[in-house]
MMTF fields as JSON, N, C-alpha, C and O atoms, coordinates in Angstrom:
{
  "mmtfVersion": "1.0.0",
  "mmtfProducer": "UNKNOWN",
  "numBonds": 419,
  "numAtoms": 420,
  "numGroups": 105,
  "numChains": 1,
  "numModels": 1,
  "chainsPerModel": [1],
  "groupsPerChain": [105],
  "chainIdList": ["A"],
  "bondAtomList": [4, 2, 8, 6, 12, 10, 16, 14, 20, 18, 24, 22, 28, 26, 32, 30, 36, 34, 40, 38, 44, 42, 48, 46, 52, 50, 56, 54, 60, 58, 64, 62, 68, 66, 72, 70, 76, 74, 80, 78, 84, 82, 88, 86, 92, 90, 96, 94, 100, 98, 104, 102, 108, 106, 112, 110, 116, 114, 120, 118, 124, 122, 128, 126, 132, 130, 136, 134, 140, 138, 144, 142, 148, 146, 152, 150, 156, 154, 160, 158, 164, 162, 168, 166, 172, 170, 176, 174, 180, 178, 184, 182, 188, 186, 192, 190, 196, 194, 200, 198, 204, 202, 208, 206, 212, 210, 216, 214, 220, 218, 224, 222, 228, 226, 232, 230, 236, 234, 240, 238, 244, 242, 248, 246, 252, 250, 256, 254, 260, 258, 264, 262, 268, 266, 272, 270, 276, 274, 280, 278, 284, 282, 288, 286, 292, 290, 296, 294, 300, 298, 304, 302, 308, 306, 312, 310, 316, 314, 320, 318, 324, 322, 328, 326, 332, 330, 336, 334, 340, 338, 344, 342, 348, 346, 352, 350, 356, 354, 360, 358, 364, 362, 368, 366, 372, 370, 376, 374, 380, 378, 384, 382, 388, 386, 392, 390, 396, 394, 400, 398, 404, 402, 408, 406, 412, 410, 416, 414],
  "bondOrderList": [1, 1, 1, 1, 1, 1, 1, 1, 1, 1, 1, 1, 1, 1, 1, 1, 1, 1, 1, 1, 1, 1, 1, 1, 1, 1, 1, 1, 1, 1, 1, 1, 1, 1, 1, 1, 1, 1, 1, 1, 1, 1, 1, 1, 1, 1, 1, 1, 1, 1, 1, 1, 1, 1, 1, 1, 1, 1, 1, 1, 1, 1, 1, 1, 1, 1, 1, 1, 1, 1, 1, 1, 1, 1, 1, 1, 1, 1, 1, 1, 1, 1, 1, 1, 1, 1, 1, 1, 1, 1, 1, 1, 1, 1, 1, 1, 1, 1, 1, 1, 1, 1, 1, 1],
  "groupList": [{"groupName": "MET", "atomNameList": ["N", "CA", "C", "O"], "elementList": ["N", "C", "C", "O"], "formalChargeList": [0, 0, 0, 0], "bondAtomList": [1, 0, 2, 1, 3, 2], "bondOrderList": [1, 1, 2], "singleLetterCode": "M", "chemCompType": "L-PEPTIDE LINKING"}, {"groupName": "THR", "atomNameList": ["N", "CA", "C", "O"], "elementList": ["N", "C", "C", "O"], "formalChargeList": [0, 0, 0, 0], "bondAtomList": [1, 0, 2, 1, 3, 2], "bondOrderList": [1, 1, 2], "singleLetterCode": "T", "chemCompType": "L-PEPTIDE LINKING"}, {"groupName": "GLU", "atomNameList": ["N", "CA", "C", "O"], "elementList": ["N", "C", "C", "O"], "formalChargeList": [0, 0, 0, 0], "bondAtomList": [1, 0, 2, 1, 3, 2], "bondOrderList": [1, 1, 2], "singleLetterCode": "E", "chemCompType": "L-PEPTIDE LINKING"}, {"groupName": "TYR", "atomNameList": ["N", "CA", "C", "O"], "elementList": ["N", "C", "C", "O"], "formalChargeList": [0, 0, 0, 0], "bondAtomList": [1, 0, 2, 1, 3, 2], "bondOrderList": [1, 1, 2], "singleLetterCode": "Y", "chemCompType": "L-PEPTIDE LINKING"}, {"groupName": "SER", "atomNameList": ["N", "CA", "C", "O"], "elementList": ["N", "C", "C", "O"], "formalChargeList": [0, 0, 0, 0], "bondAtomList": [1, 0, 2, 1, 3, 2], "bondOrderList": [1, 1, 2], "singleLetterCode": "S", "chemCompType": "L-PEPTIDE LINKING"}, {"groupName": "GLN", "atomNameList": ["N", "CA", "C", "O"], "elementList": ["N", "C", "C", "O"], "formalChargeList": [0, 0, 0, 0], "bondAtomList": [1, 0, 2, 1, 3, 2], "bondOrderList": [1, 1, 2], "singleLetterCode": "Q", "chemCompType": "L-PEPTIDE LINKING"}, {"groupName": "ILE", "atomNameList": ["N", "CA", "C", "O"], "elementList": ["N", "C", "C", "O"], "formalChargeList": [0, 0, 0, 0], "bondAtomList": [1, 0, 2, 1, 3, 2], "bondOrderList": [1, 1, 2], "singleLetterCode": "I", "chemCompType": "L-PEPTIDE LINKING"}, {"groupName": "PHE", "atomNameList": ["N", "CA", "C", "O"], "elementList": ["N", "C", "C", "O"], "formalChargeList": [0, 0, 0, 0], "bondAtomList": [1, 0, 2, 1, 3, 2], "bondOrderList": [1, 1, 2], "singleLetterCode": "F", "chemCompType": "L-PEPTIDE LINKING"}, {"groupName": "ALA", "atomNameList": ["N", "CA", "C", "O"], "elementList": ["N", "C", "C", "O"], "formalChargeList": [0, 0, 0, 0], "bondAtomList": [1, 0, 2, 1, 3, 2], "bondOrderList": [1, 1, 2], "singleLetterCode": "A", "chemCompType": "L-PEPTIDE LINKING"}, {"groupName": "ARG", "atomNameList": ["N", "CA", "C", "O"], "elementList": ["N", "C", "C", "O"], "formalChargeList": [0, 0, 0, 0], "bondAtomList": [1, 0, 2, 1, 3, 2], "bondOrderList": [1, 1, 2], "singleLetterCode": "R", "chemCompType": "L-PEPTIDE LINKING"}, {"groupName": "LEU", "atomNameList": ["N", "CA", "C", "O"], "elementList": ["N", "C", "C", "O"], "formalChargeList": [0, 0, 0, 0], "bondAtomList": [1, 0, 2, 1, 3, 2], "bondOrderList": [1, 1, 2], "singleLetterCode": "L", "chemCompType": "L-PEPTIDE LINKING"}, {"groupName": "LYS", "atomNameList": ["N", "CA", "C", "O"], "elementList": ["N", "C", "C", "O"], "formalChargeList": [0, 0, 0, 0], "bondAtomList": [1, 0, 2, 1, 3, 2], "bondOrderList": [1, 1, 2], "singleLetterCode": "K", "chemCompType": "L-PEPTIDE LINKING"}, {"groupName": "HIS", "atomNameList": ["N", "CA", "C", "O"], "elementList": ["N", "C", "C", "O"], "formalChargeList": [0, 0, 0, 0], "bondAtomList": [1, 0, 2, 1, 3, 2], "bondOrderList": [1, 1, 2], "singleLetterCode": "H", "chemCompType": "L-PEPTIDE LINKING"}, {"groupName": "ASP", "atomNameList": ["N", "CA", "C", "O"], "elementList": ["N", "C", "C", "O"], "formalChargeList": [0, 0, 0, 0], "bondAtomList": [1, 0, 2, 1, 3, 2], "bondOrderList": [1, 1, 2], "singleLetterCode": "D", "chemCompType": "L-PEPTIDE LINKING"}, {"groupName": "VAL", "atomNameList": ["N", "CA", "C", "O"], "elementList": ["N", "C", "C", "O"], "formalChargeList": [0, 0, 0, 0], "bondAtomList": [1, 0, 2, 1, 3, 2], "bondOrderList": [1, 1, 2], "singleLetterCode": "V", "chemCompType": "L-PEPTIDE LINKING"}, {"groupName": "ASN", "atomNameList": ["N", "CA", "C", "O"], "elementList": ["N", "C", "C", "O"], "formalChargeList": [0, 0, 0, 0], "bondAtomList": [1, 0, 2, 1, 3, 2], "bondOrderList": [1, 1, 2], "singleLetterCode": "N", "chemCompType": "L-PEPTIDE LINKING"}, {"groupName": "GLY", "atomNameList": ["N", "CA", "C", "O"], "elementList": ["N", "C", "C", "O"], "formalChargeList": [0, 0, 0, 0], "bondAtomList": [1, 0, 2, 1, 3, 2], "bondOrderList": [1, 1, 2], "singleLetterCode": "G", "chemCompType": "PEPTIDE LINKING"}, {"groupName": "CYS", "atomNameList": ["N", "CA", "C", "O"], "elementList": ["N", "C", "C", "O"], "formalChargeList": [0, 0, 0, 0], "bondAtomList": [1, 0, 2, 1, 3, 2], "bondOrderList": [1, 1, 2], "singleLetterCode": "C", "chemCompType": "L-PEPTIDE LINKING"}, {"groupName": "TRP", "atomNameList": ["N", "CA", "C", "O"], "elementList": ["N", "C", "C", "O"], "formalChargeList": [0, 0, 0, 0], "bondAtomList": [1, 0, 2, 1, 3, 2], "bondOrderList": [1, 1, 2], "singleLetterCode": "W", "chemCompType": "L-PEPTIDE LINKING"}],
  "groupTypeList": [0, 1, 2, 3, 4, 5, 5, 2, 6, 2, 7, 5, 8, 8, 8, 7, 9, 9, 10, 5, 11, 12, 10, 0, 2, 13, 9, 1, 13, 14, 5, 15, 6, 13, 0, 0, 15, 10, 1, 16, 7, 17, 9, 15, 17, 10, 4, 9, 18, 3, 5, 2, 8, 8, 8, 2, 5, 16, 14, 2, 6, 16, 11, 4, 2, 8, 9, 2, 10, 7, 3, 16, 0, 1, 0, 13, 8, 18, 11, 2, 15, 3, 5, 1, 13, 8, 1, 16, 8, 5, 5, 2, 8, 7, 11, 1, 8, 7, 8, 2, 15, 14, 16, 11, 2],
  "groupIdList": [1, 2, 3, 4, 5, 6, 7, 8, 9, 10, 11, 12, 13, 14, 15, 16, 17, 18, 19, 20, 21, 22, 23, 24, 25, 26, 27, 28, 29, 30, 31, 32, 33, 34, 35, 36, 37, 38, 39, 40, 41, 42, 43, 44, 45, 46, 47, 48, 49, 50, 51, 52, 53, 54, 55, 56, 57, 58, 59, 60, 61, 62, 63, 64, 65, 66, 67, 68, 69, 70, 71, 72, 73, 74, 75, 76, 77, 78, 79, 80, 81, 82, 83, 84, 85, 86, 87, 88, 89, 90, 91, 92, 93, 94, 95, 96, 97, 98, 99, 100, 101, 102, 103, 104, 105],
  "secStructList": [7, 7, 7, 7, 7, 2, 2, 2, 2, 2, 2, 2, 2, 2, 2, 2, 2, 2, 2, 2, 2, 0, 0, 0, 0, 0, 7, 6, 6, 1, 7, 2, 2, 2, 2, 2, 2, 2, 2, 1, 7, 7, 2, 2, 2, 2, 2, 2, 2, 2, 2, 2, 2, 2, 2, 2, 6, 6, 7, 7, 7, 7, 2, 2, 2, 2, 2, 2, 2, 2, 2, 1, 1, 7, 2, 2, 2, 2, 2, 2, 2, 2, 7, 7, 7, 7, 7, 2, 2, 2, 2, 2, 2, 2, 2, 2, 2, 2, 2, 2, 2, 6, 6, 6, 7],
  "xCoordList": [12.417, 11.21, 10.902, 11.028, 10.508, 10.165, 8.819, 7.859, 8.761, 7.499, 6.8, 7.418, 5.538, 4.746, 3.657, 3.087, 3.379, 2.256, 0.962, 0.967, -0.125, -1.423, -1.733, -2.29, -1.376, -1.623, -0.828, -1.361, 0.44, 1.247, 0.638, 0.585, 0.186, -0.438, -1.688, -1.914, -2.477, -3.687, -3.338, -4.01, -2.31, -1.881, -1.371, -1.688, -0.579, -0.062, -1.202, -1.204, -2.155, -3.307, -4.103, -4.551, -4.283, -5.014, -4.257, -4.868, -2.941, -2.134, -2.227, -2.331, -2.189, -2.33, -3.69, -3.78, -4.74, -6.092, -6.179, -6.82, -5.542, -5.56, -4.786, -5.212, -3.648, -2.89, -3.728, -3.769, -4.388, -5.244, -6.354, -6.594, -7.022, -8.08, -7.536, -8.154, -6.387, -5.775, -5.528, -5.836, -4.97, -4.646, -5.878, -5.91, -6.895, -8.041, -9.191, -10.05, -9.223, -10.321, -9.846, -10.417, -8.807, -8.385, -7.485, -7.547, -6.653, -5.675, -5.721, -4.703, -6.905, -7.033, -6.32, -6.077, -5.982, -5.281, -3.814, -3.19, -3.264, -1.865, -1.78, -2.411, -1.0, -0.887, 0.106, 1.093, -0.172, 0.73, 2.137, 3.115, 2.245, 3.566, 4.358, 5.572, 3.682, 4.367, 4.81, 5.916, 3.944, 4.313, 5.541, 6.484, 5.527, 6.644, 7.919, 8.985, 7.803, 8.987, 9.571, 10.787, 8.727, 9.195, 9.529, 10.473, 8.754, 8.885, 9.361, 9.793, 9.282, 9.671, 8.565, 8.804, 7.349, 6.198, 4.946, 4.939, 3.891, 2.624, 1.465, 1.674, 0.27, -0.902, -0.8, -1.195, -0.276, -0.136, 0.837, 0.621, 1.901, 2.844, 2.145, 2.328, 1.354, 0.631, -0.309, -0.417, -0.985, -1.877, -1.059, -1.502, 0.12, 0.988, 1.504, 1.574, 1.865, 2.338, 1.222, 1.478, -0.002, -1.168, -1.282, -1.479, -1.156, -1.217, -0.111, -0.354, 1.099, 2.217, 2.008, 2.339, 1.465, 1.188, 0.161, 0.282, -0.845, -1.855, -1.214, -1.501, -0.349, 0.313, 1.173, 1.248, 1.821, 2.622, 1.767, 2.268, 0.488, -0.443, -1.209, -2.137, -0.814, -1.427, -2.71, -3.461, -2.97, -4.168, -3.733, -3.011, -4.185, -3.823, -4.848, -6.047, -4.346, -5.175, -4.517, -3.315, -5.287, -4.75, -4.428, -4.906, -3.611, -3.191, -4.389, -4.46, -5.317, -6.501, -7.359, -7.859, -7.527, -8.324, -7.671, -8.358, -6.347, -5.641, -5.779, -5.983, -5.669, -5.826, -7.238, -7.428, -8.222, -9.605, -9.856, -10.578, -9.265, -9.404, -8.784, -9.352, -7.622, -6.956, -7.652, -7.93, -7.929, -8.525, -9.995, -10.506, -10.668, -12.096, -12.909, -14.096, -12.275, -12.91, -11.962, -10.816, -12.441, -11.565, -10.498, -10.673, -9.407, -8.334, -8.851, -8.489, -9.693, -10.262, -11.089, -11.013, -11.879, -12.681, -11.782, -12.048, -10.715, -9.778, -9.177, -9.164, -8.681, -8.052, -9.032, -8.683, -10.252, -11.263, -11.591, -11.778, -11.658, -12.057, -10.922, -11.152, -9.694, -8.648, -7.321, -6.583, -7.0, -5.672, -5.593, -6.497, -4.493, -4.236, -3.083, -2.367, -2.917, -1.822, -0.488, -0.359, 0.488, 1.824, 2.597, 2.464, 3.403, 4.269, 5.474, 5.738, 6.191, 7.415, 8.426, 9.09, 8.546, 9.482, 9.076, 9.929, 7.788, 7.313, 7.625, 8.064, 7.397, 7.646, 9.122, 9.463, 9.999, 11.442, 11.864, 12.622, 11.379, 11.704, 11.168, 11.792, 10.014, 9.414, 10.298, 10.42, 10.91, 11.786, 12.879, 13.169, 13.47, 14.519, 13.939, 14.473, 12.849, 12.232, 11.793, 11.992, 11.205, 10.746, 11.932, 11.893, 12.981, 14.151, 14.799, 15.26, 14.834, 15.48, 14.638, 15.188, 13.31, 12.44, 11.619, 11.364, 11.21, 10.352, 11.109, 11.023, 11.833, 12.534, 13.558, 13.879, 14.084, 15.121, 14.575, 15.331, 13.245, 12.648, 12.483, 11.995],
  "yCoordList": [-4.337, -3.712, -2.487, -2.529, -1.43, -0.206, -0.355, -0.858, 0.082, 0.082, 1.419, 2.478, 1.364, 2.565, 2.674, 1.671, 3.891, 4.106, 3.929, 3.969, 3.737, 3.606, 4.855, 4.768, 6.019, 7.273, 7.32, 7.736, 6.899, 6.872, 5.922, 6.237, 4.772, 3.796, 4.412, 4.251, 5.103, 5.74, 6.828, 6.953, 7.613, 8.655, 8.027, 8.5, 6.958, 6.276, 5.69, 5.796, 5.08, 4.503, 5.594, 5.401, 6.745, 7.85, 8.379, 8.694, 8.479, 8.944, 7.955, 8.36, 6.664, 5.649, 5.758, 5.713, 5.901, 6.029, 7.251, 7.204, 8.349, 9.564, 9.362, 9.83, 8.668, 8.342, 7.47, 7.692, 6.486, 5.607, 6.412, 6.234, 7.273, 8.098, 8.988, 9.13, 9.58, 10.457, 9.698, 10.192, 8.499, 7.722, 7.119, 6.969, 6.773, 6.063, 6.977, 6.581, 8.192, 9.106, 10.419, 10.887, 11.004, 12.328, 12.294, 13.199, 11.267, 11.206, 9.892, 9.221, 9.541, 8.325, 8.468, 7.476, 9.708, 9.951, 9.533, 9.322, 9.414, 9.019, 7.512, 6.743, 7.105, 5.697, 4.997, 5.592, 3.726, 2.938, 2.902, 2.995, 2.77, 2.664, 3.95, 3.903, 5.094, 6.36, 6.447, 6.902, 6.011, 5.994, 5.115, 5.519, 3.932, 3.01, 3.594, 3.52, 4.17, 4.716, 5.904, 6.1, 6.687, 7.874, 7.612, 8.194, 6.735, 6.583, 5.206, 5.036, 4.233, 2.88, 2.09, 0.982, 2.64, 1.902, 2.423, 3.509, 1.618, 2.006, 1.462, 0.938, 1.591, 1.097, -0.403, -0.872, -1.148, -2.591, -2.906, -3.844, -2.122, -2.308, -2.063, -2.827, -1.013, -0.709, -1.845, -2.2, -2.416, -3.539, -4.762, -5.53, -4.945, -6.066, -5.849, -6.796, -4.628, -4.339, -4.582, -5.047, -4.27, -4.544, -6.055, -6.522, -6.801, -8.265, -8.812, -9.708, -8.281, -8.74, -8.405, -9.209, -7.229, -6.842, -7.781, -8.168, -8.144, -9.086, -10.435, -11.05, -10.902, -12.192, -12.2, -13.21, -11.063, -10.968, -11.13, -11.512, -10.839, -10.981, -12.299, -12.524, -13.174, -14.487, -14.514, -15.488, -13.447, -13.379, -13.489, -12.637, -14.546, -14.756, -14.077, -14.343, -13.204, -12.514, -12.754, -12.542, -13.187, -13.419, -12.117, -11.048, -12.221, -11.048, -10.293, -9.071, -10.994, -10.343, -9.683, -8.574, -10.377, -9.83, -8.57, -7.589, -8.598, -7.427, -6.25, -5.117, -6.51, -5.42, -4.858, -3.642, -5.735, -5.261, -4.45, -3.454, -4.87, -4.108, -2.724, -1.737, -2.649, -1.345, -0.484, 0.692, -1.068, -0.32, 0.023, 0.994, -0.772, -0.568, -1.111, -0.815, -1.896, -2.525, -3.611, -3.699, -4.424, -5.443, -4.771, -3.645, -5.472, -4.957, -4.755, -3.78, -5.668, -5.522, -4.249, -3.551, -3.941, -2.711, -1.481, -0.52, -1.502, -0.373, -0.151, 0.969, -1.23, -1.118, -0.565, 0.303, -1.073, -0.629, 0.857, 1.571, 1.306, 2.684, 3.697, 4.849, 3.291, 4.288, 4.033, 4.982, 2.803, 2.514, 2.814, 2.487, 3.442, 3.717, 2.832, 2.25, 2.739, 1.936, 2.629, 3.845, 1.831, 2.359, 2.498, 1.684, 3.544, 3.737, 2.812, 2.237, 2.679, 1.879, 2.427, 1.66, 3.738, 4.36, 4.068, 3.797, 4.124, 3.805, 2.357, 2.056, 1.465, 0.047, -0.233, -1.048, 0.432, 0.265, 0.781, 0.118, 1.958, 2.521, 1.625, 1.495, 1.009, 0.125, -1.084, -1.513, -1.633, -2.798, -2.477, -3.283, -1.313, -0.901, -0.648, -1.132, 0.108, 0.432, -0.831, -0.949, -1.765, -3.007, -3.798, -4.276, -3.935, -4.681, -4.048, -4.754, -2.722, -2.018, -2.004, -1.942, -2.062, -1.866, -3.077, -3.274, -3.87, -5.004, -6.318, -7.214, -6.429, -7.671, -8.081, -9.263, -7.107, -7.426, -7.912, -8.399, -7.782, -8.157, -9.641, -10.124],
  "zCoordList": [19.981, 19.489, 20.348, 21.571, 19.714, 20.416, 21.108, 20.524, 22.338, 23.071, 22.827, 22.93, 22.509, 22.262, 23.316, 23.746, 23.721, 24.633, 23.848, 22.618, 24.544, 23.888, 23.083, 21.989, 23.619, 22.898, 21.596, 20.567, 21.624, 20.404, 19.375, 18.187, 19.832, 18.933, 18.285, 17.086, 19.072, 18.543, 17.539, 16.515, 17.807, 16.868, 15.566, 14.474, 15.695, 14.509, 13.676, 12.449, 14.345, 13.645, 12.939, 11.809, 13.599, 12.982, 11.768, 10.747, 11.868, 10.735, 9.578, 8.42, 9.888, 8.852, 8.164, 6.937, 8.962, 8.376, 7.481, 6.431, 7.882, 7.059, 5.765, 4.71, 5.834, 4.627, 3.699, 2.489, 4.274, 3.484, 2.808, 1.614, 3.527, 2.964, 1.858, 0.803, 2.104, 1.108, -0.199, -1.283, -0.079, -1.275, -1.944, -3.165, -1.148, -1.697, -2.091, -2.879, -1.556, -1.862, -2.486, -3.472, -1.91, -2.347, -3.577, -4.41, -3.703, -4.79, -5.56, -5.735, -6.012, -6.821, -8.157, -8.845, -8.527, -9.78, -9.723, -10.763, -8.526, -8.383, -8.576, -7.85, -9.555, -9.896, -8.965, -8.532, -8.666, -7.833, -8.409, -7.667, -9.715, -10.327, -10.106, -9.907, -10.14, -9.882, -8.426, -8.134, -7.513, -6.096, -5.874, -5.194, -6.44, -6.261, -6.85, -6.24, -8.026, -8.675, -7.907, -7.905, -7.263, -6.55, -5.085, -4.55, -4.429, -2.98, -2.528, -1.388, -3.42, -3.032, -2.367, -1.885, -2.329, -1.824, -2.522, -3.102, -2.449, -3.072, -2.232, -1.138, -2.743, -2.02, -1.752, -0.685, -2.712, -2.535, -1.401, -0.634, -1.299, -0.19, 1.138, 2.085, 1.213, 2.446, 2.822, 3.995, 1.835, 2.147, 2.579, 3.433, 2.0, 2.405, 3.817, 4.6, 4.153, 5.512, 6.524, 7.634, 6.147, 6.998, 7.213, 8.335, 6.131, 6.184, 7.08, 7.889, 6.942, 7.752, 9.23, 10.101, 9.51, 10.903, 11.519, 12.681, 10.74, 11.237, 11.522, 12.549, 10.629, 10.81, 12.076, 12.777, 12.364, 13.583, 14.839, 15.896, 14.713, 15.836, 15.769, 16.546, 14.832, 14.72, 13.904, 13.961, 13.14, 12.305, 10.844, 10.326, 10.206, 8.804, 7.891, 7.967, 7.036, 6.052, 4.694, 4.54, 3.73, 2.397, 1.681, 2.062, 0.637, -0.131, -0.702, -0.58, -1.315, -1.9, -0.829, -1.017, 0.298, 1.386, 1.963, 2.249, 2.132, 2.655, 1.707, 2.144, 0.416, -0.558, -0.512, -0.554, -0.428, -0.377, 0.897, 0.865, 2.01, 3.248, 3.11, 3.578, 2.467, 2.316, 1.265, 1.502, 0.117, -0.993, -0.761, -1.319, 0.059, 0.249, -0.907, -1.037, -1.734, -2.901, -3.403, -2.962, -4.313, -4.882, -5.741, -6.205, -5.94, -6.799, -8.219, -8.878, -8.692, -10.034, -10.15, -11.161, -9.122, -9.137, -9.136, -9.858, -8.33, -8.303, -9.684, -10.195, -10.279, -11.6, -12.628, -13.428, -12.599, -13.554, -13.391, -14.376, -12.15, -11.874, -11.946, -12.315, -11.599, -11.403, -12.099, -12.365, -12.398, -12.933, -14.417, -15.185, -14.804, -16.218, -16.681, -15.867, -17.983, -18.521, -18.249, -18.391, -17.859, -17.587, -18.89, -19.805, -18.951, -20.109, -20.002, -18.946, -21.094, -21.075, -20.079, -19.382, -20.008, -19.064, -17.618, -16.773, -17.338, -15.98, -15.637, -14.527, -16.589, -16.349, -16.104, -15.247, -16.845, -16.646, -15.276, -14.568, -14.899, -13.587, -12.475, -11.421, -12.71, -11.71, -11.436, -10.289, -12.469, -12.274, -11.253, -10.369, -11.383, -10.449, -9.066, -8.068, -9.003, -7.711, -6.98, -5.771, -7.697, -7.077, -6.532, -5.399, -7.334, -6.903, -5.679, -4.782, -5.64, -4.527, -3.267, -2.167, -3.392, -2.235, -1.825, -0.637, -2.763, -2.441, -2.631, -1.791, -3.708, -4.026, -2.991, -2.872, -2.228, -1.256, 0.074, 0.914, 0.28, 1.563, 1.689, 2.71]
}
């Protein structure tokens, strides 16, 4: 495991918070399915990684709780406010992206 200085940890945390703000406030128009299809991760992945990091430190956080912590609202509220219906092409691309990036973990 790589050792990080306290300053590096603080910079990484600040970068993460900025990414979170960007995705949750500045670019709510970007759909999770598009992120997954293009980058191999989405907001849900980020909330899962947060959950996994907590578990590594002995703190158990449920999937819904982790999503609410990342999204700043319930998943149902996010979907109602920002999520659009995925096209058939998006759904097909997602199957591949999910298998390549999430399904293998």
